[in-house]
N, C-alpha and C positions, 0 to 999 in steps of 0.2 A: 504640289501638285505632282501625281502619278506619273513618273517619266515613261516614254512610248517603248513599250517592249523592241526587245530584235526583232525582225523580220527573218521568221524560219528559210531554213535553205535549202533548196530542191538536192535532189544526191549528187548532183555532177556537181556544185557549190561546194556540198561536205568533201567530198571526194577530193576535187583541186584545192582546196583548204589542207587536206590530210597529206595532200603531197608538199605543198608549200610548207608543212609544217616539218615532215620529217627531212625534206634539202634543205631550210634555214638553218637544221639540229645539224646535222653533215658538213656542213658549210665551212666546218673550221677541222675536221676531221684532215690528218694527213690521211694518203688515198696515191697509188700509182695510176689509177682511168686516168686517159686521155683521150683530145677530139683523137681520131681515125686506130685508137685502140680497141679491137674489134675481135678478140681472142674468142670472147663470150658469148658472142653476139650468135646462140646459135637459135635454130629452130625447136631446140626446147624452153624455151619463156612462156610461163604459162600467166595467166589471169583470169580475171571475174568478165560477168557479162558486164557488171558498169562500168570498168575501165574498158570495154571493149566500145559504148556507147560514145564513148568521153574522147576516145579517140575521132571515135568516127562524127560526133557534134564539129571536131575542131578542122576535120578536111573538107576542102574540096568534091563536086561532083565526082571531078576528072582523079584525084590523089585518091580519091573510095574505090573507082574503078579500077585503077592502074592496081592494089590497093590487094583488089580481090582475087583480081589476076593471077598478080605473087603469089595468093595464098593458096589462091586452085590451083598453079603448076608445082605449089609441096607436096599436094595431098596424101602421093607416095613417102614420102621422104621420113625414113624414119626419124621420129623424134620423141618424147617425153611425152607423155597421158596421163597423168595423176587419175589415182584410185580409190584417193580422199580427197578434202581439203585440208586448211592447213585447222579449222575446225574442229573436226572429223579429228585429225590426228589429234590433239592437243585432251580428244575429249576421253577416244580410247585410252592415252598414258596416263590420263587422269579413272580409270574406271580398272584399270591393272590390266587392260585387252589388249592382245599382240594388234598392229597394226596391218593392214595387207600388206603384202612386200609390192615395193616400186618398182618398175625396169628402165632404166636412164640407158638409153642408145648410144654407148661408145664414143662412138664418131657420125654424131648429128650433123646434118647439113647445115651454112651460114643461114640466117634470118633473110628470110626475105625483103627486110624495109629498110636491109643495106642497100648501099649507094657510095662505091668508090671508098668503101670499108667507113663509112659514118651513119649515123642512125638519120632519115627522113621525117622522122616524127619527133625529133629529142624533145621538146619540151611537152608532149603527153605521152611517153614513153611509160608504159605497167612497171607496178612497183615493182617485179622480177627484176627489173632492167635499172632502175632506178638505186637498187639496195646491194645490189652487185659493186661492192667498192674493199680492192682488194690492199693489202698495203704491199705487196709485190706486183711484180710484171706476169700478170698469165702467163705468158711465153718462154717466160723465162725458168719459170718452177712447175707450170705443166698444169696448176689448177688454180683456184684467188683462195687468197688469204686473208681470210675476216675475225675478227678479235670475238674471244663470245657472249663482252657485254657490248660490242656490234651487233651480233646474232639478235640477242634477246630481245634490242632494238627495233630489228626486223620481222622480227615472229610477230611485236605486240604489235606496228604498224600491219603488218598480214592479216590477223586475226581482224583488225576493227576495220577494215577496207574490205572485207568477207563478209562482215553482221552487220555494214551498210546495206548490202544486197540481197538482205533474206530469200527474194524468190528469185534467186537471179541463181548462175551456176559457175564452175571454175574448173579449167580447163588447160588446155594450151592453146599455147594464141593459134594456130591453124584452126583450128575446131571449133576455137569461140566463135573465131571472127565467120569463119564458115555458117554457124547458128545462126547469126546474127544478120549476115546474109541474104540467107533463104531461111525462111521455113521447113524445106522439103527436104534440107541438107540432114546426110546422117553425120550427128556431134556428140562422140565418148567425148562425154561432159559428168562431172560430177555434182550435184547439187550445195546449194552453200550452207551453210550451218551458224545458229548463230556464238556467240560466246559465250561458254559457261565458264568455262575455266585458263586463264591465264598462263602461257609457257615461260613464267616469269621465277629464274630460282632464286633463290633467299637472299646470297649474295646481292644481286641485281636492282631486287625494290627501290631502294630508299632513292637510288640515283635514278630511276625510272619513273616515279612519282608524280614528277611533276610533269612529265610526257603526257600521262595517263590521266593524268587529270584535262589535259586540252585538253584531250583526245576524246574523251569524257562528254567535256561540254561539246564537240561538234554536233558529236553525235544529238546530242538533247535538243538544238535546232533546227533536226531534220524532219521535214514537214509529214 
């Protein structure tokens, strides 16, 4: 008798599994990040529209309204607004083309999701927040310190999360949320792109292969 096939996954379900896979993978890693350590929680956070929909589905009506208000209040705040997505950057590099220059504000405002130095949506925070795992306390070093292999893992997940949302967009959290909140909003975002080449250096490929297999399996089940 044939075994029943495993049910397909929605994009939201697949994203949740990808988040869980990453969280489980880095759980044993040593890092300095702790609750109430919010030095890197700024308005520079980026995400895809699927990630914004994931957050939207998690929040209650009052929470969504409060978040929308917080985002609207930061419209004039200097923030990173990417000129390209992760997969676009990977493709341009593979083609030997120079990526467009990115401007990152040196002194961005604090993230509108913070309350008393703690994230109000921590369980469903974007991947850009999950992967900011510094081996040193940022306020002491002035920047996050992430080893090269962890950077490769982070890039792999960023590429797959974008690939999961082919008709969506990528941009600053404030802009993506406003676009989700209102069809009339001016949303300076960039379109998502599919994976064409992975940003994994040769020395990391063997070690990263099990994660790559699991990610491919998750995507193969998406409806």
